[in-house]
Every structure is written in C-alpha cells, then in structure tokens.
C-alpha positions in Angstrom: 62.0 -21.3 49.3 62.1 -18.2 47.1 62.9 -14.6 48.2 61.5 -11.5 46.5 63.0 -8.1 47.3 61.3 -4.7 46.9 61.2 -1.3 48.4 57.5 -1.6 49.5 55.4 -4.7 50.0 51.6 -4.2 49.7 49.6 -7.1 51.2 46.2 -7.1 49.6 45.3 -6.0 46.1 41.8 -4.6 46.8 41.1 -0.9 46.2 43.4 0.4 49.0 46.3 -1.9 48.1 46.0 -1.4 44.3 45.8 2.3 44.8 48.9 2.4 47.0 50.8 0.2 44.6 49.8 2.4 41.7 50.9 5.7 43.2 54.1 4.1 44.5 55.0 2.5 41.2 54.1 5.7 39.3 56.7 7.5 41.5 59.4 5.0 40.5 59.2 2.8 43.7 59.9 -0.9 43.4 56.6 -2.3 44.8 55.4 -5.9 45.3 51.6 -6.2 45.2 50.6 -9.5 46.9 47.1 -11.1 47.0 45.9 -14.6 47.9 43.4 -14.5 45.0 43.7 -14.4 41.2 42.1 -11.4 39.4 39.4 -10.9 38.3 37.8 -12.2 41.5 34.5 -11.6 43.2 34.0 -9.3 46.2 31.0 -9.0 48.4 29.9 -5.3 48.1 27.0 -3.1 47.1 29.1 -2.0 44.1 28.4 1.7 44.8 31.4 4.0 44.0 30.8 7.4 45.5 32.0 10.7 43.9 35.1 11.0 46.1 36.2 7.6 44.8 35.8 8.8 41.3 38.4 11.5 41.9 41.0 8.8 42.8 39.9 6.7 39.8 40.5 9.7 37.6 44.0 10.1 39.0 44.7 6.5 38.2 43.5 6.9 34.6 40.2 5.1 35.0 37.7 7.9 34.7 36.8 7.2 31.1 36.6 3.5 31.7 34.2 4.1 34.6 32.0 6.4 32.5 31.9 4.5 29.3 32.8 0.8 29.7 31.8 -0.5 33.0 30.0 2.0 35.2 26.3 3.1 35.6 26.0 6.7 36.8 24.0 7.3 40.0 20.6 8.8 39.1 19.5 9.2 42.7 18.4 7.4 45.9 15.0 5.8 46.4 14.6 5.5 50.2 12.0 3.5 52.1 11.1 3.6 55.7 9.6 0.9 58.1 6.1 2.2 57.4 6.9 2.1 53.6 6.9 5.8 53.2 9.3 6.6 50.3 11.3 9.5 48.9 13.3 9.9 45.7 16.4 12.1 46.0 17.9 14.0 43.1 21.7 14.1 42.7 23.4 17.3 43.7 25.3 19.3 41.0 28.8 18.1 40.5 30.5 14.7 40.1 28.3 11.7 40.5 29.0 8.3 41.8 28.8 5.1 39.7 27.7 1.5 40.2 30.6 -0.7 39.1 30.7 -4.4 40.0 33.7 -5.1 42.2 34.8 -7.9 40.0 35.4 -5.4 37.2 36.6 -2.5 39.4 39.2 -4.4 41.4 40.6 -6.1 38.3 40.9 -2.7 36.6 42.7 -1.2 39.6 45.2 -4.0 39.7 45.8 -3.7 36.0 46.5 0.0 36.4 49.0 -0.7 39.2 50.8 -3.3 37.1 50.8 -1.0 34.1 52.4 1.7 36.3 55.2 -0.8 37.2 54.0 -2.7 40.3 55.0 -6.4 40.4 51.9 -8.5 41.1 52.1 -11.8 43.0 48.7 -13.6 42.9 47.8 -16.7 44.9 50.3 -15.7 47.5 49.1 -15.7 51.1 51.1 -13.7 53.7 50.9 -15.2 57.2 53.5 -13.4 59.3 56.2 -10.7 59.5 59.7 -10.8 60.9 62.1 -7.9 61.4 65.8 -8.9 60.9 66.8 -5.2 61.1 65.2 -1.8 61.6 65.6 -1.3 57.8 64.4 -4.7 56.6 61.3 -6.8 57.2 60.4 -10.2 55.9 56.8 -11.0 54.9 56.5 -14.8 55.2 53.9 -16.8 53.3 53.0 -19.4 50.7 52.5 -19.3 47.0 51.4 -22.4 45.0 52.1 -24.6 48.1 55.7 -23.3 48.3 57.1 -21.1 51.0 57.9 -17.6 49.9 59.6 -14.6 51.6 59.3 -11.0 50.5 61.8 -8.5 51.8 61.5 -4.7 52.0 62.0 -1.8 54.4 58.2 -1.2 54.5 54.9 -3.0 54.3 51.4 -1.6 53.6 48.8 -3.9 55.1 45.6 -3.7 53.0 44.2 -7.2 53.6 40.5 -6.3 54.0 37.8 -6.8 56.6 39.0 -10.2 57.8 42.5 -8.7 58.2 44.2 -12.1 58.8 47.7 -10.6 58.3 47.1 -7.3 60.0 45.7 -9.1 63.1 49.1 -10.9 63.5 50.6 -7.5 64.0 48.3 -6.6 66.9 47.0 -3.5 65.1 43.3 -4.6 64.9 41.0 -4.8 67.9 40.3 -8.4 68.9 37.0 -10.0 68.0 35.0 -10.1 64.8 33.9 -7.2 62.6 30.9 -5.4 63.9 28.8 -5.6 60.7 28.1 -8.5 58.3 26.5 -8.1 54.9 25.1 -10.6 52.3 24.3 -9.9 48.7 23.3 -11.6 45.5 23.1 -10.6 41.8 19.7 -10.9 40.0 19.1 -10.8 36.3 15.8 -9.7 34.9 15.6 -6.5 37.1 12.8 -4.2 36.0 14.2 -1.1 37.8 15.9 1.9 36.2 19.7 1.6 35.9 21.6 3.8 38.2 19.0 4.1 40.9 20.0 3.0 44.4 17.2 1.8 46.7 17.7 1.6 50.4 15.0 0.3 52.6 15.0 0.5 56.4 12.8 -2.5 57.1 11.7 -2.8 60.7 12.8 -6.5 60.8 16.3 -5.5 59.7 16.9 -2.4 61.8 19.4 -1.0 62.8 20.6 -2.4 59.5 19.0 -1.9 56.1 18.3 -3.7 52.8 19.4 -2.4 49.4 18.5 -2.9 45.8 21.0 -1.3 43.4 20.0 -1.3 39.7 23.1 -1.9 37.5 23.3 -2.2 33.7 21.5 -4.6 31.5 18.8 -5.6 33.9 21.1 -6.8 36.6 20.5 -5.8 40.3 22.7 -6.1 43.3 20.5 -6.9 46.3 21.6 -7.3 49.8 21.3 -6.4 53.5 23.6 -5.6 56.4 23.2 -6.0 60.1 25.2 -5.8 63.3 27.1 -9.1 64.0 25.9 -8.9 67.7 22.3 -8.8 66.6 22.8 -11.7 64.2 24.2 -13.8 67.0 21.7 -12.7 69.6 18.7 -13.3 67.4 20.2 -16.4 65.7 19.3 -15.0 62.4 20.1 -16.5 59.0 20.9 -13.5 56.9 20.3 -15.5 53.7 16.7 -16.3 54.8 16.2 -12.7 55.9 17.3 -11.5 52.5 14.9 -13.9 50.8 12.1 -12.5 53.1 13.1 -8.9 52.2 12.9 -9.7 48.5 9.6 -11.4 48.9 7.8 -8.9 51.1 9.1 -5.4 50.4 6.6 -4.1 47.9 9.1 -2.1 45.9 11.8 -4.8 45.7 9.1 -7.4 45.0 7.9 -5.4 42.0 11.4 -4.7 40.6 12.5 -8.3 40.9 9.3 -10.0 39.7 10.4 -12.8 37.5 14.2 -12.1 38.1 16.6 -14.9 38.6 19.5 -15.2 41.1 22.9 -15.4 39.4 25.1 -17.8 41.4 24.5 -17.8 45.1 24.0 -15.4 48.1 27.4 -14.5 49.6 28.3 -12.8 52.8 31.3 -10.8 54.2 32.2 -9.0 57.4 32.6 -5.2 57.4 34.9 -3.4 59.8 34.0 0.2 60.9 36.5 0.8 63.7 38.9 3.2 61.9 38.7 5.7 64.8 39.8 3.0 67.3 42.9 1.6 65.7 46.5 2.5 65.3 47.2 2.3 61.5 51.0 2.1 61.8 53.8 0.4 63.6 57.5 -0.1 62.9 57.9 -0.8 59.1 54.1 -1.0 58.6 51.2 1.2 57.4 47.6 -0.1 57.4 45.1 1.1 54.8 41.6 0.3 53.5 39.1 -1.9 55.2 42.0 -3.5 57.2 42.1 -0.1 58.9 38.3 -0.2 59.6 37.4 2.3 56.9 33.9 1.1 56.1 31.3 3.8 56.9 29.3 2.8 60.1 26.1 4.2 58.7 26.2 3.4 54.9 28.6 0.5 54.6 30.4 2.3 51.8 34.2 1.6 51.9 35.6 1.8 48.4 36.1 5.6 48.5 37.9 5.8 51.8 39.9 2.7 50.9 41.2 4.4 47.7 41.9 7.6 49.5 43.8 5.8 52.3 45.8 3.8 49.7 46.9 7.1 48.1 47.7 8.5 51.6 49.7 5.5 52.5 51.7 5.7 49.3 52.6 9.4 50.0 53.9 8.5 53.5 55.7 5.4 52.2 57.6 7.5 49.7 58.4 10.0 52.5 59.8 7.2 54.6 61.9 5.9 51.8 63.3 9.3 51.1 64.2 9.8 54.8 65.4 6.2 55.3 63.4 6.0 58.6 60.8 3.3 59.0 60.3 3.5 62.7 56.9 3.9 64.3 57.9 7.4 65.3 58.6 8.4 61.7 55.4 6.7 60.5 53.2 8.3 63.1 52.6 11.2 60.8 50.5 8.8 58.7 48.5 7.9 61.7 47.9 11.6 62.5 46.7 12.4 59.0 44.7 9.2 58.8 42.8 10.0 62.0 42.4 13.7 61.1 40.8 12.7 57.8 38.5 9.9 59.0 37.8 9.9 62.7 35.2 12.7 63.0 33.1 11.3 60.2 33.2 7.8 61.7 32.1 9.0 65.1 29.3 11.0 63.6 28.2 8.1 61.5 28.1 5.9 64.5 25.7 8.3 66.2 23.5 8.6 63.1 23.4 4.8 62.9 22.1 4.7 66.5 19.3 7.1 65.5 18.4 5.2 62.4 17.9 2.1 64.5 14.6 3.5 65.7 11.7 3.0 63.3 9.9 6.2 64.3 13.0 8.3 63.6 13.4 6.7 60.2 9.7 7.1 59.4 9.9 10.8 60.3 13.1 11.4 58.4 11.8 9.8 55.2 8.5 11.5 55.4 10.1 14.9 56.0 12.5 14.4 53.2 9.5 13.9 50.9 8.5 17.6 51.2 11.6 19.2 52.6 14.5 19.6 50.1 17.0 20.6 52.9 16.5 17.2 54.6 16.4 15.4 51.3 19.7 17.0 50.3 21.3 16.1 53.6 20.3 12.4 53.1 21.6 12.4 49.6 24.9 13.9 50.7 25.2 11.4 53.5 24.6 8.4 51.3 26.8 9.8 48.5 29.6 10.4 51.0 29.8 14.0 49.9 28.7 15.4 53.2 29.8 14.4 56.7 27.2 12.3 58.6 27.3 15.1 61.2 25.0 17.0 58.8 22.1 15.0 60.1 23.1 15.8 63.7 22.8 19.6 63.2 20.1 21.1 65.4 18.4 22.6 62.4 18.1 19.3 60.6 17.1 17.5 63.8 14.3 20.0 64.5 13.0 19.7 60.9 12.9 15.9 61.2 11.1 16.0 64.6 8.6 18.4 63.2 7.6 15.7 60.8 
C-alpha cells in the first residue's frame, strides 16, 4: 500500500476540483488532485458555459483558449413553449457565455491545475476517510487495483452529482439526486452555431428539452426531468428524447439527416445546495457534490468553478491558521450559503411556475413583444440575473397580461 502526502487533497477533478487545485497550487500549496477517471473523459452536460464561468476561466489563463480554440460564443436563446410559440433573445451587452464540450473543458482545466503545480492522480477512487488526529486525515482508496492512502490536514470533496465519497461523510441528504438528464451529440446539425434552443414541451414539463448548436455542424441535444416523475410515470428518457427529436418541429428541421455520435447517455443532477452543510472537520465540499446545479436551468459549471475558487481561499486560510476544525471551516459554509442559497430558492419557485403549460405559453408569447420580459429570460438562462427577477411583481403582471 502506497501513501501520498500533501497539504490539501482534492477528490474529483471536474470544474470545482480542478479550479480549487489550480488556485491552491498557484498559491504554493502542495495539492493532490484525485479522480477515478483518466482525462480527457466525457461528461454528461449541455456544454453551456455562462458568462460568470468565463470570468474564472480567465483567471485560470483559459480565456483565449475558450474564445479561439474550443468555444462557440453564445448568439442568443431560441425558446419554445408547449403551444410552439417561440422567441429569440438577443445577448445583453457585456461578456458572453460559450458552448464548450465538457470533454475539452474539463481536460483543459485539469491541465491548468497541473501546470500550476498540482499533482494529478488519475484512475484513483477514494472510498473513505479516517482521522488519526485533528491535524491529519487519511483518504483511503484504490489505484490500479492497489490500495492507496493520501494524507493531508484538509480535503476538498468535489466528486460530482453521484457524490459517492461525500455521502460517506454524511454531508449529502439521503436519496437520489432530484433531476436526471440525458443527452447525445449529433453531427450534420443545420442550426446556427452558438444558438441555444430550449423547448418546454408539454410531455416533458416541468423539465425541458434542449438543442445547443456547437461548432462544425455538431449539436448537443438532451432533456432533463424530475427523478420522481421519471419513476412515477415509468418513463424511458432515451425514448422520450427520441420523441422530442422526431416531433418538435424546430428540432426536427435542424436535425434532418443528422447522425447520432456514440450513444445517448444520462446523469443525475443535484440541486440541493441550500439544504446541505458544505463543511465538517477537515473537509470542504464544492461543486455539484454540494448541490450547485441550478434548479431551473440545470447549469452547474459556473457555480462549480466559483465554489472551487471559494474553497481554495478558505483552505489557504485554514492552512495559515493551522485550524481544520468544523468551527474554523464554518466561515466557508457561511460564505457558500450567502452566495448561493437565495438564487437556489428563487430558482426552485420559478421551476414550479414553469411546470404549468399556460404559464410557459404566456411567458414566451409576452417575451416575443416585450423586451423587459425577454431580457429577464435571457438573464435567467445566462445566469447573469437571479431567478428572482421572474418573481418580481412587475414581471409577473407583464406575463399575466399576455
């Protein structure tokens, strides 16, 4: 059995973990970045990177890469309602989001973390945590069929929506994630690169289907639904996605003659950030392991990157003070909840409203001739405005007026 020592162990090398490892390593911290996969690897996602995420990418030295080598800049949202009313939003002035396949994005983030000095351990699965002392924990796992132990004063758990490691710490609510999404890549897409289509089909509500037009005629197509509805209705999401592609007139037109690359894949999404405690003795939790996927849009990369940066800041503070107790790390929890809770709660209310076909129909129709509602929708979907914007009395009255 081998033992690896570090100052901070980061479990999970997705956006949150890679960002945390980068900012720690950049500050001179000896950080071990651990993931059960080998990069580049695929990740189930819509591939939309909102403007807030681009800010963190810039801090990591990836802005030019995103603009010129891999990303497709957002050109606006094309939104469809259950009655097939549609509206095209225009991007607000300022930084724009990008469409970047997660296989490319996550690999680039890991490479930046390693270039900053993080030590990457791939194909290493962490299964448990022990605390020999208050200043030393041991992350236990396996690498290449051999037992491995990583020792450090502090662990950042960023192991994604399934959260197998984080669940062993008792920091994640019991039960499955509340949303599940499926997606596939299609080549031969006839739609304009950079346009993000979201369709609230009646058969999918309170979820939605999407068609995101990437570069070179490739489209990311998928849908997301509540897990409870999938179980209650005994739905096959793969078959529902096939129906969405075949019957939605706009998707049907864009994908006429397109071919599926690989297979349809699914993944759970956790949206319970406002209901968890993202810290305990010697541990901080970040990213989707902390439930940071938006309850209304499903976007999680931006909040994950931001939480990784936030976790790195508090990890450095703990190292400087030499205190890794839950009491000392509670400051991270307070800042985490101050930053994310209100938007999550508002998003949950908006999601309830968007579960009713008549509300979606009125919202899309109103946005077609009311720039105030259109801008509110664009800001919500871009993650540049709080979901609470759609709950403001003025916006609600505009929507109800039709």
